[in-house]
C-alpha positions in Angstrom: -35.8 26.5 -28.8 -32.6 28.1 -27.3 -31.7 24.8 -26.0 -29.9 23.4 -28.8 -29.8 20.4 -30.6 -31.2 17.2 -28.8 -27.5 16.0 -29.5 -26.4 19.0 -27.3 -29.0 18.2 -24.7 -28.3 14.8 -24.2 -24.8 15.5 -24.0 -25.8 18.0 -20.8 -28.3 15.8 -19.2 -25.8 12.4 -19.1 -22.8 15.1 -17.9 -25.2 16.8 -15.1 -26.0 13.1 -14.1 -22.5 12.1 -14.1 -21.9 14.7 -11.9 -24.5 13.9 -9.3 -23.3 10.3 -9.6 -19.7 11.4 -8.3 -20.8 13.5 -5.6 -23.2 11.1 -4.1 -20.5 8.3 -3.9 -18.0 11.3 -2.5 -20.7 12.2 0.2 -20.9 8.3 1.1 -17.1 7.5 1.2 -17.3 10.6 3.5 -19.8 8.8 6.0 -18.1 5.5 5.9 -14.6 6.6 6.7 -13.6 5.5 10.0 -10.6 5.5 11.9 -10.0 2.4 13.2 -7.9 3.4 16.4 -6.9 -0.5 17.6 -3.8 -1.6 15.5 -3.9 -5.2 13.9 -1.3 -6.6 14.7 -0.1 -9.6 12.1 2.4 -12.3 12.8 4.2 -12.8 9.4 5.8 -16.4 9.9 4.8 -18.5 7.1 2.8 -15.7 5.0 3.7 -15.5 1.7 5.2 -12.4 1.0 3.0 -10.9 -2.1 0.0 -12.1 -0.6 0.3 -10.8 2.4 1.3 -7.2 1.3 -1.3 -7.1 -0.9 -4.0 -7.5 1.6 -2.1 -5.1 4.1 -1.8 -2.3 1.3 -5.5 -2.5 0.7 -6.3 -2.4 4.8 -4.2 0.4 5.3 -5.7 2.4 2.5 -9.4 1.4 4.5 -7.8 3.5 7.3 -6.6 0.5 9.5 -3.1 0.4 11.4 -1.4 -2.4 11.0 2.0 -3.9 12.9 3.5 -6.8 11.2 5.9 -8.5 13.5 8.4 -11.9 12.5 9.2 -10.4 9.1 12.2 -12.5 9.0 10.2 -15.5 8.8 8.1 -14.8 6.0 8.2 -17.0 2.9 8.7 -16.1 -0.8 7.4 -18.6 -3.3 9.7 -19.7 -5.9 13.2 -21.4 -6.0 15.7 -19.8 -3.1 18.5 -19.6 -5.6 16.5 -17.6 -7.9 15.2 -15.2 -5.6 19.0 -14.3 -4.1 20.1 -14.0 -7.4 17.4 -11.7 -8.4 17.4 -9.6 -5.1 21.3 -9.5 -5.9 20.8 -7.8 -8.9 18.5 -5.6 -7.8 20.7 -4.2 -4.9 23.5 -3.6 -7.6 21.0 -1.3 -9.2 22.0 2.4 -7.8 23.0 5.8 -9.1 26.0 5.7 -11.3 27.3 9.3 -10.6 26.3 9.4 -6.4 25.2 6.1 -5.3 24.5 8.2 -1.7 21.1 9.7 -3.5 19.5 6.2 -3.7 17.7 3.9 -4.8 18.3 2.3 -1.3 18.2 -1.4 -1.3 17.7 -2.8 2.2 19.0 -6.0 4.1 16.7 -6.5 6.7 13.9 -8.3 5.9 11.3 -5.8 7.7 12.4 -3.2 5.7 11.8 -5.6 2.3 8.1 -6.4 3.3 8.1 -2.7 4.0 9.2 -1.9 0.7 6.8 -4.2 -1.1 4.1 -2.6 0.6 5.2 0.8 -0.6 4.9 -0.7 -4.3 1.6 -1.5 -3.7 0.1 2.0 -1.9 0.5 5.2 -3.9 2.6 6.8 -1.7 3.7 9.9 -3.5 -0.1 11.5 -2.9 -1.3 12.4 0.4 -3.7 9.5 0.9 -0.9 7.0 0.3 1.5 8.8 2.3 -1.2 8.8 5.4 -1.9 5.2 4.8 1.7 4.1 4.5 2.6 6.3 7.7 0.0 3.7 9.8 2.3 0.9 8.9 5.2 -0.7 11.3 7.6 -3.9 10.0 9.8 -5.7 12.7 12.0 -8.7 12.5 11.0 -10.7 15.7 8.5 -9.7 17.7 9.5 -6.4 20.3 8.5 -5.3 23.2 5.7 -3.9 23.5 3.6 -6.8 21.0 5.5 -9.9 22.6 2.8 -9.7 25.3 -0.3 -9.3 22.8 
């Protein structure tokens, strides 16, 4: 019949159907991507670092701009001594031949939060870089955000 076996026809049908579904999904995604202009300001005080970071990462990827203030008052679950030694070991890791090439370990709590969120966003692809550019973290509450 010139169309190939029944198995080949079935494969072609499935492939065409799958392609139509993905293109429909992409069309829907294009319709619903919205630029949320007003940034969300989150007070980090007494929030658990990982829990807040995962929610913020998801919001950033959805297109929301986020500012986190008072990162210095965020909580990290677990024993203080264990967390301190764990971070001290992490800070010791560096490039053997030329430490100025990285990896860079930040002391500032705002940069620790920033790095935690970076680990939850695909920051090496364009979408992740775009999302990550919408994030700002601060220790304390700087001038424009203290009134809001």
